[in-house]
N, CA, C and O of each residue as an XYZ file, in Angstrom:
496
protein
N       2.914    -17.493    -10.135
C       4.050    -16.896     -9.283
C       2.582    -16.590     -7.684
O       1.902    -15.564     -7.725
N       2.377    -17.659     -6.477
C       2.186    -17.084     -5.798
C       3.211    -16.735     -4.110
O       4.200    -17.328     -3.680
N       2.465    -15.595     -3.542
C       2.521    -15.805     -2.281
C       1.392    -16.052     -1.141
O       0.239    -16.159     -1.559
N       1.635    -16.166      0.436
C       0.870    -16.572      0.967
C       0.642    -15.620      1.703
O       1.417    -14.932      2.367
N      -0.562    -15.574      1.571
C      -1.941    -14.403      2.295
C      -1.481    -13.626      3.672
O      -0.821    -14.106      4.594
N      -2.000    -12.327      3.560
C      -1.554    -11.932      4.807
C      -3.027    -11.613      5.701
O      -3.913    -11.414      4.870
N      -3.553    -11.504      7.079
C      -2.532    -13.074      7.435
C      -3.252    -14.151      7.224
O      -4.390    -14.385      6.818
N      -1.801    -15.121      7.805
C      -1.970    -16.145      7.298
C      -3.445    -16.913      7.624
O      -4.159    -16.633      8.588
N      -3.698    -17.798      6.748
C      -4.972    -18.464      7.146
C      -5.301    -19.920      6.275
O      -4.712    -20.231      5.240
N      -5.987    -20.440      6.698
C      -6.213    -21.440      5.518
C      -7.185    -21.577      4.401
O      -8.373    -21.338      4.617
N      -6.824    -21.900      3.362
C      -7.665    -22.247      2.456
C      -8.392    -22.817      3.027
O      -8.183    -23.371      4.106
N     -10.248    -22.778      1.889
C     -10.866    -24.233      1.624
C     -10.273    -25.575      1.496
O     -10.854    -26.590      1.880
N      -9.257    -25.567      1.021
C      -8.494    -26.823     -0.252
C      -7.777    -26.779      1.037
O      -6.651    -26.403      0.709
N      -7.783    -26.929      2.163
C      -7.085    -26.948      3.368
C      -5.692    -26.741      3.376
O      -5.200    -27.576      4.135
N      -4.736    -25.937      2.830
C      -3.432    -25.667      2.399
C      -3.957    -23.440      2.440
O      -4.838    -22.585      2.345
N      -2.321    -23.792      2.688
C      -2.389    -21.767      3.060
C      -3.493    -21.119      2.199
O      -4.237    -21.369      1.251
N      -3.231    -20.322      2.911
C      -4.135    -19.185      1.739
C      -2.831    -18.217      1.089
O      -1.889    -17.597      1.582
N      -3.284    -18.435     -0.120
C      -1.939    -17.487     -1.435
C      -2.965    -16.078     -2.102
O      -4.192    -16.048     -2.193
N      -2.209    -15.267     -2.400
C      -2.420    -14.362     -3.074
C      -1.703    -14.034     -4.346
O      -0.608    -13.491     -4.198
N      -2.061    -14.232     -5.416
C      -1.447    -13.501     -6.695
C      -0.077    -12.895     -6.912
O      -0.395    -11.728     -7.143
N       1.777    -12.956     -7.015
C       1.711    -11.769     -6.788
C       1.907    -10.764     -8.067
O       1.917    -10.972     -9.280
N       2.042     -9.706     -7.351
C       1.486     -8.504     -7.993
C      -0.048     -8.286     -8.119
O      -0.179     -7.080     -8.329
N      -0.991     -8.741     -8.098
C      -2.287     -8.601     -7.828
C      -2.725     -7.175     -6.746
O      -2.130     -6.671     -5.794
N      -3.786     -6.915     -7.290
C      -4.335     -5.895     -5.965
C      -3.973     -6.320     -4.020
O      -3.548     -5.810     -2.983
N      -4.412     -7.345     -4.476
C      -4.596     -7.965     -2.973
C      -3.024     -8.254     -2.057
O      -2.830     -8.333     -0.844
N      -2.403     -8.325     -2.818
C      -0.942     -8.640     -2.904
C      -0.616     -7.533     -2.502
O      -0.231     -7.400     -1.340
N      -0.682     -6.599     -3.262
C       0.111     -4.975     -3.397
C      -0.791     -4.233     -2.067
O      -0.493     -3.241     -1.402
N      -1.702     -4.914     -2.001
C      -2.545     -4.345     -0.099
C      -1.860     -4.859      0.818
O      -1.471     -4.093      1.699
N      -1.527     -6.180      0.899
C      -0.608     -6.535      2.198
C       0.584     -6.502      1.895
O       1.042     -6.653      3.028
N       1.700     -6.400      1.070
C       2.427     -5.663      0.986
C       3.116     -4.282      1.874
O       4.232     -3.973      2.291
N       1.270     -3.482      1.877
C       1.475     -1.943      1.899
C       1.303     -2.194      3.603
O       2.246     -1.844      4.312
N       0.164     -2.765      4.197
C      -0.016     -2.898      5.541
C       1.346     -3.678      6.220
O       1.779     -3.298      7.308
N       1.763     -4.422      5.726
C       2.564     -4.978      6.847
C       3.817     -3.976      6.191
O       3.711     -3.159      7.106
N       4.515     -3.604      5.649
C       5.465     -1.982      5.616
C       5.237     -1.066      6.569
O       5.907     -0.328      7.292
N       3.774     -1.386      6.315
C       3.741      0.020      7.499
C       3.193     -0.577      8.992
O       2.473      0.066      9.756
N       3.472     -1.334      9.125
C       2.601     -2.263     10.813
C       4.262     -2.880     11.224
O       4.642     -3.437     12.254
N       5.137     -2.468      9.780
C       6.446     -2.894     10.587
C       7.772     -2.439     11.794
O       8.585     -1.630     11.347
N       7.901     -2.710     12.617
C       9.098     -1.830     13.222
C      10.572     -1.790     12.768
O      11.262     -2.808     12.823
N      11.078     -0.557     12.300
C      12.305     -0.765     12.181
C      12.840     -1.772     12.761
O      12.268     -1.911     13.842
N      13.630     -2.545     12.622
C      14.971     -3.103     13.195
C      14.070     -4.988     13.420
O      14.569     -6.065     13.747
N      12.572     -4.591     13.042
C      11.852     -6.449     13.890
C      12.254     -6.929     12.637
O      11.558     -7.943     12.702
N      12.981     -7.063     11.206
C      12.913     -8.216     10.506
C      14.756     -8.131     10.785
O      15.458     -7.140     10.986
N      15.115     -9.549     10.700
C      16.503     -9.992     11.039
C      17.327     -9.532     10.244
O      18.245     -8.777     10.563
N      17.031    -10.039      8.841
C      17.491     -9.883      7.354
C      17.606     -8.628      6.368
O      18.440     -8.462      5.478
N      16.546     -7.776      6.758
C      16.224     -6.698      6.470
C      16.086     -5.508      7.670
O      14.999     -5.003      7.390
N      16.491     -4.949      8.594
C      16.672     -4.286      9.603
C      16.208     -2.782      8.988
O      15.620     -2.248      9.929
N      16.204     -2.126      8.175
C      16.074     -1.311      7.953
C      14.499     -1.037      6.910
O      14.304      0.043      6.352
N      13.708     -1.979      6.830
C      12.627     -2.027      6.740
C      11.643     -2.296      7.558
O      11.571     -3.203      8.388
N      10.450     -1.007      7.146
C       9.057     -1.300      7.712
C       9.303      0.463      8.320
O       9.814      1.021      7.349
N       9.158      1.523      9.476
C       8.102      2.535     10.061
C       7.786      3.072     11.146
O       7.105      2.341     11.865
N       7.973      3.883     11.473
C       8.133      4.372     12.866
C       7.026      4.226     13.049
O       6.894      4.210     14.272
N       5.726      4.055     12.401
C       4.106      3.977     13.055
C       3.937      3.579     14.636
O       3.586      4.239     15.614
N       4.346      2.185     14.463
C       3.825      1.747     16.087
C       4.621      2.580     17.452
O       3.929      2.685     18.465
N       5.739      3.041     17.487
C       6.708      3.706     18.134
C       5.978      4.878     18.267
O       5.835      5.345     19.397
N       5.363      5.579     17.052
C       4.732      6.830     17.250
C       3.524      7.083     18.268
O       3.291      8.105     18.915
N       2.710      5.689     18.229
C       1.895      6.350     19.625
C       2.030      6.254     20.895
O       1.099      6.110     21.687
N       3.159      6.326     21.161
C       3.823      6.234     22.700
C       4.202      8.187     22.723
O       4.284      8.998     23.645
N       4.310      8.271     21.613
C       4.842     10.448     21.489
C       3.710     11.102     21.133
O       2.677     10.512     20.815
N       3.842     12.385     21.166
C       2.929     13.153     20.648
C       2.996     12.950     19.587
O       3.993     12.522     19.007
N       1.269     13.386     18.798
C       0.803     12.619     17.258
C       1.007     13.866     16.602
O       1.408     13.841     15.438
N       0.747     15.181     17.287
C      -0.545     16.149     16.363
C       0.915     16.930     15.984
O       1.953     16.600     16.560
N       0.880     18.257     14.709
C       1.230     18.571     14.389
C       2.223     18.531     13.566
O       1.993     18.260     12.388
N       3.610     18.804     14.029
C       4.510     18.366     13.228
C       4.964     17.329     13.424
O       5.262     16.707     12.405
N       5.125     16.924     14.222
C       4.833     14.994     14.431
C       4.073     14.500     13.515
O       4.688     13.995     12.576
N       2.941     14.470     13.463
C       2.123     13.872     12.334
C       2.957     13.792     11.077
O       3.442     12.766     10.600
N       3.094     15.565     10.407
C       3.498     16.161      8.976
C       4.761     15.255      9.080
O       4.575     14.535      8.099
N       6.229     14.717      9.785
C       6.852     13.864     10.086
C       6.348     12.983      9.860
O       6.361     12.527      8.716
N       5.604     12.306     11.025
C       5.339     10.893     10.321
C       5.064     10.643      8.663
O       5.758      9.807      8.086
N       3.977     11.435      7.884
C       3.519     11.485      6.775
C       5.194     11.620      5.599
O       5.738     11.103      4.623
N       5.278     12.206      6.154
C       6.742     12.226      5.382
C       7.846     10.738      5.313
O       8.193     10.047      4.355
N       8.191     10.654      6.886
C       8.614      9.122      6.555
C       7.590      8.200      6.148
O       8.166      7.117      6.253
N       6.491      7.983      5.773
C       5.849      6.831      5.292
C       5.884      6.779      4.012
O       6.125      5.714      3.445
N       5.618      8.066      3.250
C       6.246      8.415      2.032
C       7.013      8.248      1.299
O       6.707      8.041      0.125
N       8.723      8.286      1.853
C       9.764      7.872      1.496
C       9.740      6.287      1.169
O      10.183      5.715      0.174
N       8.935      5.622      2.574
C       9.542      4.220      2.351
C       8.306      3.766      1.950
O       8.251      2.605      1.543
N       7.245      4.468      1.978
C       6.704      3.039      0.545
C       6.963      3.188     -0.361
O       6.916      2.146     -1.013
N       7.454      4.531     -1.229
C       7.792      4.707     -2.184
C       9.604      4.038     -2.368
O      10.167      3.997     -3.462
N      10.056      3.716     -1.456
C      11.224      3.298     -1.513
C      11.196      1.754     -1.435
O      12.073      1.106     -2.006
N      10.192      1.145     -0.730
C      10.229     -0.796     -1.268
C       9.096     -0.499     -1.521
O       8.617     -0.838     -0.439
N       7.604      0.151     -2.517
C       6.879     -0.216     -2.850
C       6.770      0.500     -3.923
O       5.721      0.678     -4.543
N       7.869      0.957     -4.202
C       7.420      2.279     -5.572
C       7.461      1.449     -6.890
O       6.962      1.933     -7.906
N       8.225     -0.187     -6.915
C       8.261     -0.823     -8.183
C       6.376     -1.851     -8.387
O       6.011     -2.790     -9.094
N       5.697     -0.985     -7.348
C       4.599     -1.959     -7.356
C       3.662     -1.516     -7.608
O       2.947     -2.060     -8.449
N       3.092      0.246     -6.662
C       2.767      1.054     -7.118
C       2.838      2.234     -6.677
O       3.540      2.674     -5.766
N       1.715      3.020     -7.678
C       1.951      4.629     -7.135
C       1.607      5.187     -6.018
O       0.715      4.515     -5.501
N       1.935      6.264     -5.277
C       1.303      6.716     -4.080
C       0.177      7.726     -4.716
O       0.686      8.340     -5.653
N      -0.653      7.947     -4.586
C      -1.589      9.231     -5.060
C      -1.881     10.077     -3.332
O      -1.954     11.302     -3.430
N      -2.011      9.611     -2.122
C      -2.972      9.848     -1.021
C      -1.816      9.552     -0.191
O      -1.070      8.621     -0.497
N      -1.531     10.543      1.223
C      -1.332      9.736      2.281
C      -1.509     11.397      3.593
O      -1.121     12.564      3.558
N      -2.364     10.478      4.644
C      -2.885     11.207      5.854
C      -2.414     10.741      6.433
O      -2.055      9.564      6.387
N      -2.197     11.777      7.437
C      -1.722     10.974      9.143
C      -2.373     11.340     10.137
O      -1.810     12.136     10.889
N      -3.282     11.045     10.355
C      -4.126     12.050     12.155
C      -4.072     10.987     13.312
O      -3.870      9.783     13.154
N      -4.293     11.648     14.517
C      -3.507     11.895     16.012
C      -4.989     11.512     15.995
O      -5.770     12.150     15.289
N      -5.491     10.252     16.930
C      -6.753     10.478     17.766
C      -6.751     10.474     19.387
O      -7.141      9.537     20.084
N      -6.243     11.689     19.837
C      -5.940     11.651     21.037
C      -6.391     10.980     22.216
O      -5.678     10.436     23.059
N      -8.072     11.097     22.196
C      -9.213     10.560     22.931
C      -8.874      9.005     22.959
O      -9.291      8.363     23.923
N      -8.212      8.416     22.056
C      -8.761      6.996     21.497
C      -7.106      6.445     21.585
O      -6.760      5.267     21.673
N      -6.016      7.903     21.522
C      -4.073      7.762     21.406
C      -3.938      6.367     20.257
O      -3.322      5.366     20.623
N      -4.553      6.430     18.914
C      -4.565      6.104     18.086
C      -4.116      6.714     16.559
O      -4.733      7.752     16.319
N      -3.188      6.308     15.479
C      -2.858      7.249     14.826
C      -4.090      6.365     13.516
O      -4.173      5.139     13.455
N      -4.794      7.184     12.736
C      -5.448      7.051     11.792
C      -4.425      7.117     10.253
O      -3.923      8.164      9.844
N      -4.261      5.641      9.504
C      -3.304      6.248      7.922
C      -4.220      5.825      7.070
O      -4.897      4.799      7.138
N      -4.215      7.131      5.795
C      -5.084      6.626      4.809
C      -4.476      6.768      3.638
O      -4.389      7.889      3.138
N      -4.058      5.866      3.131
C      -2.868      5.707      1.599
C      -3.344      5.320      0.373
O      -3.185      4.203     -0.120
N      -4.147      6.589     -0.302
C      -4.338      6.169     -1.642
C      -3.464      5.850     -2.794
O      -2.910      6.855     -3.239
N      -3.238      4.986     -3.273
C      -2.441      4.366     -3.945
C      -2.796      3.901     -5.557
O      -4.010      3.763     -5.705
N      -1.933      3.606     -6.900
C      -2.375      3.029     -7.863
C      -1.563      1.487     -8.412
O      -0.450      1.526     -8.937
N      -2.446     -0.029     -8.155
C      -1.033     -0.450     -8.016
C      -0.534     -0.544     -9.916
O      -1.449     -0.449    -10.734
N       0.028     -0.615    -10.112
C       0.810     -0.718    -11.862
C       0.309     -1.229    -12.084
O      -0.844     -0.934    -12.397
N       0.809     -2.467    -12.097
C       0.143     -3.849    -12.800
C      -1.113     -3.924    -12.931
O      -1.310     -4.535    -13.981
N      -2.318     -3.576    -12.338
C      -3.719     -3.869    -13.073
C      -4.055     -2.019    -13.620
O      -4.869     -1.794    -14.515
N      -3.435     -1.098    -13.050
C      -3.774     -0.399    -13.015
C      -5.445      0.338    -12.211
O      -6.184      1.266    -12.540
N      -5.453     -0.474    -11.283
C      -6.884      0.133    -10.244
C      -5.983      0.680     -9.604
O      -4.756      0.758     -9.669
N      -7.147      1.215     -8.682
C      -6.507      2.267     -7.451
C      -7.441      1.711     -6.469
O      -8.465      1.085     -6.744
N      -7.011      1.985     -5.331
C      -7.147      0.903     -4.615
C      -6.816      2.885     -2.473
O      -6.163      3.912     -2.290
N      -7.801      2.053     -1.740
C      -7.456      3.231     -0.470
C      -7.355      2.161      0.937
O      -8.091      1.282      1.387
N      -6.294      2.637      1.265
C      -5.984      1.336      2.459
C      -6.471      2.478      3.650
O      -6.489      3.661      3.311
N      -6.786      2.175      4.773
C      -6.972      2.479      5.719
C      -6.496      2.419      7.496
O      -7.367      2.764      8.294
N      -6.048      2.275      7.675
C      -5.124      1.628      8.824
C      -5.492      2.527      9.986
O      -5.322      3.746      9.956
N      -6.143      1.686     11.291
C      -5.703      2.436     12.505
C      -4.925      1.780     13.431
O      -5.194      0.629     13.773
N      -3.764      2.539     13.979
C      -2.635      1.493     15.123
C      -2.482      2.448     15.600
O      -2.061      3.547     15.239
N      -3.207      1.604     17.378
C      -3.758      2.240     18.859
C      -3.326      1.170     19.890
O      -2.746      0.086     19.831
N      -3.688      1.694     20.545
C      -2.453      0.670     21.869
C      -4.437     -0.241     22.313
O      -5.512     -0.122     22.902
N      -3.752     -0.905     21.603
C      -4.741     -2.048     22.867
C      -4.492     -3.326     23.093
O      -5.171     -3.953     23.906
């Protein structure tokens, strides 16, 4: 079974690009979408998402970064715990660039391959 790829693009065949369900690429795309989706953004799933984009406008150091890491860990485990095992989660706020650096180390359960996702969410 295949799913549309993220970000949406055309494949060489002229059709929509797709990834196999549960593959390494699909799990990575689901993780990235979950982290970058605001809570309440999805109409049919109002509880899906994380506060990462909201945190860009608040203080991002110290206890706030620790709280964001705990929230992300709970969210990832709740929504993607059936496809990945979380090994590492690090949240760092770059005050000069007003950006959050997020590093997620995980293992895809279907393939037992380990990967690391690095996201930089900032005001652009």
